[in-house]
C-alpha positions as CSV (number, residue, x, y, z in Angstrom):
1,M,54.1,-30.9,22.9
2,A,53.9,-28.1,20.3
3,F,53.2,-30.6,17.6
4,S,50.3,-32.1,19.5
5,Y,48.9,-28.6,20.2
6,L,49.2,-27.8,16.5
7,T,47.5,-31.0,15.5
8,Q,44.5,-30.2,17.8
9,L,44.2,-26.8,16.3
10,L,44.1,-28.2,12.8
11,R,41.4,-30.6,13.8
12,I,39.1,-28.0,15.3
13,R,39.7,-25.4,12.6
14,P,36.9,-26.5,10.3
15,A,34.4,-26.5,13.2
16,M,35.6,-23.0,14.2
17,T,35.3,-21.7,10.6
18,K,31.7,-23.1,10.4
19,L,30.9,-21.5,13.8
20,L,32.3,-18.1,12.6
21,R,30.2,-18.3,9.5
22,K,27.1,-18.9,11.5
23,I,27.9,-16.0,13.8
24,R,28.3,-13.7,10.8
25,S,25.0,-14.9,9.3
26,W,23.2,-14.4,12.6
27,R,24.7,-10.9,12.9
28,S,23.7,-10.0,9.4
29,Q,20.1,-11.3,10.0
30,F,19.9,-9.4,13.3
31,R,21.1,-6.2,11.6
32,Y,18.6,-6.6,8.8
33,R,15.7,-7.2,11.2
34,L,16.8,-4.3,13.4
35,T,17.0,-2.0,10.4
36,R,13.5,-3.0,9.2
37,W,12.1,-2.5,12.7
38,W,13.7,1.0,13.0
39,Q,12.5,2.0,9.6
40,T,9.0,1.0,10.5
41,E,9.1,2.7,13.9
42,K,10.6,5.9,12.5
43,L,7.9,6.0,9.7
44,Q,5.1,5.6,12.2
45,W,6.4,8.6,14.2
46,S,6.4,10.9,11.2
47,R,3.5,9.7,9.0
48,Q,0.0,8.5,9.1
49,V,-0.5,4.8,9.7
50,L,-3.5,2.9,8.2
51,R,-4.4,-0.4,9.8
52,V,-5.8,-2.5,6.9
53,P,-8.1,-5.3,8.2
54,Q,-8.1,-8.7,6.7
55,S,-11.6,-9.1,5.1
56,E,-13.2,-10.1,1.8
57,R,-15.2,-6.8,1.7
58,T,-14.2,-3.2,2.4
59,D,-17.5,-2.6,4.2
60,S,-15.9,-4.0,7.4
61,S,-13.2,-1.3,7.4
62,L,-13.6,2.2,8.8
63,P,-13.8,4.9,6.1
64,F,-11.4,7.8,6.1
65,S,-11.7,11.1,4.1
66,L,-9.2,12.8,1.8
67,S,-7.9,16.3,2.5
68,R,-6.7,19.0,0.1
69,A,-3.3,17.9,-1.1
70,E,-1.8,21.4,-0.9
71,D,-2.6,22.3,2.7
72,G,-4.5,19.4,4.4
73,Q,-7.7,21.4,4.7
74,T,-11.3,20.2,4.1
75,P,-12.2,20.1,0.4
76,T,-15.4,21.4,-1.1
77,R,-16.4,17.8,-2.2
78,M,-15.6,14.9,0.1
79,T,-14.1,11.6,-0.8
80,Y,-14.3,8.6,1.5
81,V,-12.0,5.6,1.2
82,R,-12.2,2.1,2.7
83,V,-9.3,-0.3,2.4
84,A,-9.0,-4.1,3.2
85,H,-7.0,-7.0,2.1
86,H,-7.7,-10.7,1.4
87,N,-5.7,-13.5,-0.1
88,G,-3.0,-11.2,-1.4
89,I,-5.5,-8.6,-2.9
90,L,-5.6,-5.0,-1.7
91,L,-9.3,-3.9,-1.8
92,V,-9.8,-0.2,-2.2
93,S,-13.2,1.6,-2.4
94,F,-13.6,5.3,-3.2
95,N,-16.9,7.1,-2.6
96,C,-16.7,10.4,-4.3
97,E,-19.1,13.3,-3.8
98,G,-19.9,15.7,-6.6
99,N,-20.8,15.1,-10.2
100,P,-17.7,13.9,-12.1
101,G,-16.3,16.4,-14.6
102,G,-14.0,15.5,-17.4
103,Q,-13.8,11.8,-18.3
104,G,-13.0,11.8,-21.9
105,H,-10.3,9.1,-22.0
106,L,-11.5,5.7,-23.0
107,H,-8.3,3.7,-23.5
108,R,-5.9,2.2,-21.0
109,D,-2.8,4.2,-20.1
110,E,-4.0,7.4,-21.6
111,P,-3.3,10.5,-19.5
112,L,-6.2,10.0,-17.0
113,W,-4.9,12.8,-14.7
114,E,-6.5,15.1,-17.3
115,D,-9.8,13.6,-16.2
116,E,-11.7,13.2,-13.0
117,T,-9.9,10.3,-11.4
118,V,-9.0,8.4,-8.3
119,Q,-5.4,7.1,-7.8
120,V,-3.4,4.7,-5.7
121,F,0.4,4.9,-5.3
122,L,1.9,1.8,-3.7
123,A,5.2,0.1,-2.9
124,P,6.2,-2.8,-0.5
125,G,8.2,-2.2,2.6
126,A,8.2,0.5,5.3
127,A,10.8,2.9,3.9
128,S,10.4,5.7,1.4
129,S,10.7,4.3,-2.1
130,K,12.0,5.9,-5.3
131,R,10.1,3.2,-7.2
132,Y,6.4,2.6,-6.8
133,V,3.4,1.8,-8.9
134,E,0.6,4.3,-9.9
135,I,-2.9,3.1,-10.6
136,E,-5.6,5.5,-11.8
137,V,-9.3,5.0,-12.6
138,N,-11.8,7.5,-14.1
139,P,-15.6,7.3,-13.8
140,R,-15.9,5.4,-17.1
141,G,-13.7,2.6,-15.6
142,T,-10.7,3.4,-17.8
143,T,-7.4,2.5,-16.1
144,Y,-3.9,3.8,-16.1
145,D,-1.1,1.6,-14.5
146,A,2.6,2.3,-14.5
147,V,5.8,1.7,-12.7
148,I,7.2,5.1,-11.5
149,L,10.9,5.9,-11.0
150,N,11.2,9.1,-9.0
151,P,14.9,9.7,-8.1
152,I,14.6,13.1,-6.4
153,G,11.0,12.9,-5.1
154,I,9.1,15.4,-7.3
155,R,6.9,15.1,-10.3
156,S,9.3,16.7,-12.8
157,S,11.8,14.0,-12.2
158,I,9.6,11.0,-12.7
159,A,9.9,8.4,-15.5
160,A,6.7,6.3,-16.0
161,D,6.9,2.8,-17.5
162,T,3.5,2.2,-19.0
163,T,4.5,-1.1,-20.6
164,W,3.7,-2.7,-17.3
165,S,0.1,-3.9,-16.8
166,C,-1.1,-4.9,-13.3
167,K,-2.0,-8.5,-13.8
168,A,-5.5,-9.5,-12.6
169,L,-6.3,-5.9,-11.7
170,K,-10.1,-5.5,-11.3
171,V,-11.9,-2.2,-11.4
172,Y,-15.6,-1.4,-10.9
173,T,-17.2,2.1,-11.2
174,S,-20.8,3.2,-10.8
175,P,-22.8,6.4,-10.3
176,T,-24.2,7.2,-6.9
177,E,-26.8,9.6,-5.6
178,S,-24.1,12.0,-4.4
179,G,-21.5,11.4,-7.1
180,W,-19.7,8.2,-8.1
181,R,-17.9,5.2,-6.8
182,A,-14.8,3.2,-7.7
183,D,-13.8,-0.2,-6.4
184,L,-10.3,-1.6,-7.1
185,E,-8.9,-5.1,-6.5
186,I,-5.1,-4.8,-6.7
187,P,-3.0,-8.0,-6.6
188,L,-0.1,-7.2,-4.4
189,Q,2.1,-10.0,-6.0
190,S,1.8,-8.2,-9.3
191,V,2.9,-4.9,-7.7
192,A,5.8,-6.5,-5.9
193,K,7.0,-8.3,-9.1
194,A,6.9,-5.0,-11.1
195,L,9.3,-3.5,-8.5
196,G,11.7,-6.4,-8.6
197,I,10.5,-8.3,-5.5
198,S,9.8,-12.0,-5.9
199,G,7.2,-12.4,-3.2
200,V,5.1,-10.5,-0.7
201,K,4.6,-13.1,2.0
202,G,6.9,-11.2,4.4
203,Y,5.6,-7.7,3.6
204,Q,3.1,-6.7,6.3
205,H,4.0,-3.1,5.7
206,W,3.5,-1.1,2.5
207,V,3.9,2.6,1.8
208,G,1.5,4.5,-0.4
209,N,-1.1,7.2,-0.8
210,F,-4.6,7.7,-2.1
211,F,-5.7,10.6,-4.3
212,R,-8.6,12.1,-6.1
213,I,-8.7,14.8,-8.8
214,H,-12.2,16.3,-8.9
215,R,-12.9,18.3,-12.0
216,P,-16.2,20.1,-11.7
217,S,-17.5,21.8,-14.8
218,D,-18.1,25.2,-13.1
219,S,-15.0,25.6,-10.9
220,P,-11.3,24.8,-10.8
221,A,-10.0,21.3,-10.2
222,E,-9.5,20.1,-6.7
223,F,-6.7,17.8,-5.6
224,T,-7.2,15.7,-2.5
225,S,-5.1,13.0,-0.8
226,W,-5.0,10.8,2.3
227,N,-1.6,12.0,3.4
228,P,-1.3,15.6,2.1
229,T,1.8,16.2,0.0
230,L,1.8,19.9,1.0
231,A,3.1,21.0,-2.4
232,S,1.7,24.0,-4.3
233,P,0.8,23.6,-7.1
234,A,-0.5,20.1,-6.2
235,D,2.1,17.3,-6.7
236,F,1.1,13.8,-5.9
237,H,4.5,12.4,-6.6
238,R,6.1,13.1,-3.2
239,P,7.1,9.7,-1.9
240,E,8.4,11.2,1.4
241,K,4.8,12.0,2.2
242,F,3.5,8.5,1.6
243,G,1.7,7.0,4.6
244,L,2.2,3.5,6.0
245,L,-0.3,0.7,5.4
246,R,-0.1,-2.1,8.0
247,L,-1.8,-5.3,6.8
248,E,-3.5,-6.8,9.8
249,V,-3.8,-10.6,10.0
250,D,-6.6,-12.5,11.7
251,R,-5.0,-15.0,14.2
252,P,-6.9,-17.8,16.0
253,R,-7.8,-17.0,19.6
254,T,-6.5,-19.4,22.2
255,D,-8.9,-20.1,25.1
256,R,-8.7,-22.5,28.0
257,A,-11.6,-24.9,28.3
258,K,-13.1,-25.9,31.6
259,N,-11.4,-29.3,31.6
260,G,-8.0,-27.6,31.2
261,I,-7.5,-28.5,27.6
262,L,-6.5,-25.7,25.2
263,R,-8.7,-25.2,22.2
264,L,-8.5,-22.8,19.2
265,E,-11.4,-20.5,18.3
266,Q,-11.6,-18.6,15.1
267,P,-12.1,-14.8,15.5
268,V,-15.6,-13.5,15.1
269,R,-15.9,-11.8,11.7
270,A,-17.6,-8.4,11.5
271,R,-21.0,-8.6,9.9
272,V,-21.2,-6.9,6.6
273,H,-24.1,-5.9,4.3
274,D,-25.0,-8.1,1.4
275,Q,-25.0,-5.2,-1.0
276,L,-22.4,-2.5,-1.5
277,P,-23.7,0.9,-0.4
278,G,-24.5,3.4,-3.1
């Protein structure tokens, strides 16, 4: 009797081992998904959230303005930003009021923060990141791109790796009646790869911030940001103050036809202008 019982246990042991492995795997996946969900929800409670529409042009997205980085107040010269995404590209447009001041740097990865500049800090995921990328553009179209390691969350602690170049980054700058404009096309795959992430397919949420340094010739420099860092003197390298970018995805609408058959209809796209506004 005992021998028969032992034989049956030995027969089912491989199946039980396989089942236990599956249970552990399911538990691990559930814990991972729960952690990501909680990080996203907690971040939304404490930070600004930007819904980024899926579109080939930034014109279809709503503009938002930058505030003074030190205290969140209205700056003397406004900056309006539009953001969209399309085919793995983050599209960012800056419309900057005021005549641009210093713009003497002409070569890539020179210290553009000494110039009039607009900046994008970005990292995949919903949690605060000690590693992120920094992309800057001055009115001449000169770029600075680097991977930033920021272990304690302040500028004095950062290490910038300027050997990285954002592959397929495109930048366009032009003067406008009220100041100047910069349009950036940032490949998200290149950003993720620089931070050690192989793909961005599962990353609907990104953390980041948008900045401008305005350097008028007749007054002190003004530092503005989307999510104010509330540091004085101004310090853009405060990842705990980054906002959350949620990449929206157009999904087909399902409607029921009169004959009872389901049909799929593509969502109506917002009408955009043929020309970029000045």
